[in-house]
C-alpha positions in Angstrom: 124.2 90.5 112.8 121.4 87.8 112.3 122.4 84.7 114.4 121.4 81.0 114.6 120.7 78.5 111.8 121.9 78.2 108.3 123.1 81.4 106.5 119.9 82.6 104.2 120.6 83.5 100.8 119.5 87.0 101.2 121.6 87.9 104.3 124.8 89.0 101.7 122.4 90.8 99.5 120.9 92.6 102.5 124.1 93.6 103.8 125.3 95.0 100.4 121.7 96.9 99.9 121.9 98.0 103.6 125.1 99.6 103.1 123.9 101.4 99.7 120.8 102.4 101.0 121.7 104.5 104.2 118.5 103.3 105.3 116.2 104.6 102.9 113.2 102.7 101.8 111.4 102.7 98.3 107.8 101.9 98.9 105.9 99.7 96.0 103.1 102.4 96.0 105.8 105.0 95.0 105.4 104.5 91.3 107.8 107.2 90.2 110.7 105.6 92.2 109.6 102.4 90.7 109.8 103.0 87.6 113.0 104.8 87.7 114.7 101.7 89.3 112.8 99.8 86.6 111.1 97.4 88.9 107.4 96.0 88.8 105.7 96.1 91.9 103.3 93.4 91.2 104.2 89.5 91.7 104.3 87.1 88.5 102.7 83.9 89.0 105.9 82.2 87.3 108.1 81.4 90.4 111.3 81.5 88.1 110.4 84.9 86.6 109.5 86.5 89.8 112.9 85.4 91.1 114.6 86.6 88.3 112.7 89.9 88.6 113.6 90.0 92.5 117.4 89.6 91.2 117.2 92.2 89.3 115.5 94.5 91.8 118.1 94.0 94.3 120.7 94.6 91.8 118.8 97.9 90.8 118.4 99.1 94.4 121.8 98.6 94.9 122.8 100.8 92.0 120.1 103.3 93.3 120.9 103.3 96.5 117.5 102.2 97.7 115.8 99.0 99.2 112.7 97.9 97.3 109.7 96.8 98.8 106.8 95.5 97.5 103.7 96.6 99.5 100.4 95.0 100.3 98.3 98.0 100.2 95.7 98.5 102.8 93.3 101.5 102.5 90.4 102.8 104.2 87.7 101.1 102.0 89.7 98.2 100.1 89.9 94.8 100.6 93.5 93.5 101.8 95.0 92.4 98.4 96.2 88.9 98.1 99.3 87.9 96.3 97.9 85.7 93.4 99.8 83.0 91.8 102.1 82.3 95.0 101.4 80.6 98.2 100.5 83.1 100.9 103.6 83.5 103.3 103.9 84.6 107.1 107.1 85.9 108.9 106.7 85.6 112.7 108.1 87.8 115.2 108.3 86.5 118.9 110.5 87.0 122.0 109.2 84.2 124.3 108.3 80.8 124.3 106.2 80.7 120.8 103.0 78.8 121.9 100.9 81.2 119.6 103.6 80.7 116.8 103.0 76.7 117.5 99.1 77.1 116.8 99.7 79.0 113.8 102.2 76.3 112.3 99.9 73.6 113.1 97.2 75.4 111.5 99.2 75.8 108.3 100.3 72.4 108.3 96.9 71.2 108.7 95.6 73.4 105.9 93.2 75.5 108.2 95.5 78.4 107.3 96.2 78.6 103.3 99.7 79.7 104.0 103.0 78.7 104.9 105.6 80.2 107.8 108.4 81.6 105.6 110.7 82.8 109.0 110.9 83.3 112.5 112.7 86.2 113.9 113.6 87.0 117.6 115.4 89.7 119.5 116.0 87.2 122.2 118.7 84.6 121.6 117.4 82.3 124.1 113.8 82.6 123.0 111.8 79.2 122.8 110.1 80.4 119.5 113.4 79.7 117.7 113.8 76.3 119.0 110.1 75.4 118.1 110.5 76.8 114.7 113.8 75.0 114.2 112.0 71.6 115.5 109.4 72.2 112.4 112.4 73.0 109.8 111.5 76.5 109.7 114.2 79.2 109.4 114.7 80.6 112.7 117.1 83.6 113.4 118.0 85.9 116.3 118.7 89.7 115.6 120.5 91.9 118.1 117.8 94.4 119.2 120.2 97.1 120.1 120.8 99.5 122.9 116.8 100.3 123.8 114.7 98.0 126.1 111.2 98.6 124.5 111.9 99.0 121.0 114.8 98.4 118.2 117.3 100.7 117.4 117.8 102.0 113.9 120.4 99.2 112.6 118.2 96.2 114.3 115.1 97.8 112.7 117.0 97.8 109.4 118.3 94.2 109.8 114.6 93.2 110.5 112.8 95.0 107.6 115.5 93.8 105.3 115.1 89.9 106.3 111.6 90.1 105.9 111.5 92.1 102.5 113.9 89.6 100.8 111.6 86.8 101.9 108.7 88.5 100.1 106.4 87.9 102.6 102.7 88.8 102.6 101.8 89.1 106.5 104.0 89.9 109.4 102.6 88.0 112.6 103.5 89.6 116.1 103.6 86.1 118.4 104.6 87.6 121.7 107.3 90.0 120.2 108.2 92.3 123.2 109.3 95.4 120.9 107.0 98.4 120.0 107.4 99.0 116.2 108.0 102.4 114.9 109.1 104.5 112.0 110.6 102.4 108.8 109.0 99.0 110.2 105.6 100.3 110.1 106.1 102.0 107.0 107.7 99.0 105.0 104.7 96.8 106.0 101.9 99.3 106.3 98.6 97.3 106.7 100.4 93.9 106.9 101.3 93.5 110.6 98.8 91.8 112.9 99.2 91.3 116.6 97.1 89.5 119.6 96.6 91.1 122.7 95.4 89.3 125.6 92.1 91.4 126.4 89.1 92.7 124.7 90.6 95.9 123.4 90.1 98.8 123.9 90.1 97.9 127.4 93.2 97.0 129.1 95.9 97.8 126.6 99.8 97.5 127.3 101.4 95.0 129.7 99.7 92.2 132.0 96.4 93.0 130.5 95.1 89.9 132.4 95.9 91.3 135.6 94.6 94.6 134.7 91.2 92.9 134.0 91.4 90.8 137.4 92.3 94.0 139.5 89.5 95.9 137.9 87.2 93.4 138.7 85.5 92.8 135.3 83.6 89.7 135.0 84.5 89.2 131.4 87.8 89.3 129.4 89.4 87.8 126.4 91.7 88.4 123.7 91.9 90.4 120.6 93.8 90.1 117.1 94.3 93.7 115.7 96.3 95.8 113.0 99.7 97.1 114.5 99.8 101.0 114.2 102.1 103.4 115.7 100.0 103.4 118.9 100.2 100.8 121.4 97.6 98.0 121.1 95.5 100.6 119.2 95.0 99.4 115.5 91.7 98.1 113.8 90.4 95.0 115.5 90.1 91.9 113.2 88.4 89.5 115.7 87.9 89.0 119.3 87.3 85.8 121.8 85.7 86.4 125.2 86.9 84.6 128.2 84.9 84.7 131.6 86.8 86.1 135.0 85.7 83.2 137.5 85.5 84.2 141.4 88.7 82.0 142.0 90.8 83.3 139.4 94.6 84.1 140.0 96.4 85.9 137.3 98.3 82.9 136.1 95.1 80.9 136.0 93.2 83.9 134.0 96.3 84.3 131.7 96.5 80.5 130.9 92.9 80.4 130.1 93.3 83.5 127.8 96.3 81.9 126.1 94.2 78.8 125.2 91.4 81.2 123.5 94.3 83.4 121.6 95.3 79.7 120.2 92.0 79.5 118.6 91.5 83.2 117.5 94.8 83.8 116.0 94.8 81.2 113.3 91.1 81.8 112.3 92.0 85.5 111.9 95.1 84.8 110.0 93.5 82.3 107.7 90.6 85.3 106.9 93.6 87.6 105.8 95.1 84.7 103.8 91.9 83.9 101.9 91.3 87.5 101.3 88.0 87.6 103.5 89.0 90.8 105.0 88.2 94.2 104.1 88.8 97.5 106.4 86.6 100.6 106.5 88.0 103.2 108.5 88.5 101.5 112.1 86.0 98.8 111.1 87.3 95.5 109.7 84.5 93.8 107.8 84.4 90.0 106.8 83.2 89.6 103.1 80.1 87.5 103.2 80.4 84.4 100.7 
């Protein structure tokens, strides 16, 4: 069940599709399945035509007992493919206050990120990020995470995936989302999920990275924006920003200073992706030279 805010138009559609799908996912890159469904995997520039094709895809998927996805492919040597003819759209997942979300939303409103936030989802009904999104008139919804403490259960995972897929988002942005993403979620949005971590990865992955840095005695830490894969903070690095560790730092003071760097770095990296300036070769993320 998805709570908070007015009902979204995809909710009833998703319930129908989810029941019929039994958790199976059709990937846009699977041309044989797509052709059986009669579904094109490219997005037309004409919005009315796109909406009609999306409606037909949902109906076809229900009959085929599959959920369609429209995958933005990321492979070893290709630039991230940016959807043409439609505004680049972000889906944001968060569990906390939402300060990184606010920095992203402000950058979108100012035109620094050529994109818009389509929805904010949280696994915590009382999360501040939901309030901050609602204040900006952005759809904000709570989805119960299920029985596990550190990951989504299968029903919750399907609900998150279905909500995001029906809105045809280009990039999934994790902004303090405290659940490890696995399985169908990663497959549904392969190469399209980004996260920010409060250290200079690969140093100090995991929880309380600022405290790890302070305890280890490093003189320089910072934050890292990276693609999300099946590991813990192990995806390809998109960008980093350094923060000095001062002799009189406490964990709280250092964390606050790192958060300031995050609010600068995350919007810049998302903007580069939205403008199609990023390509990936192996583990290297490369900026295009204009």
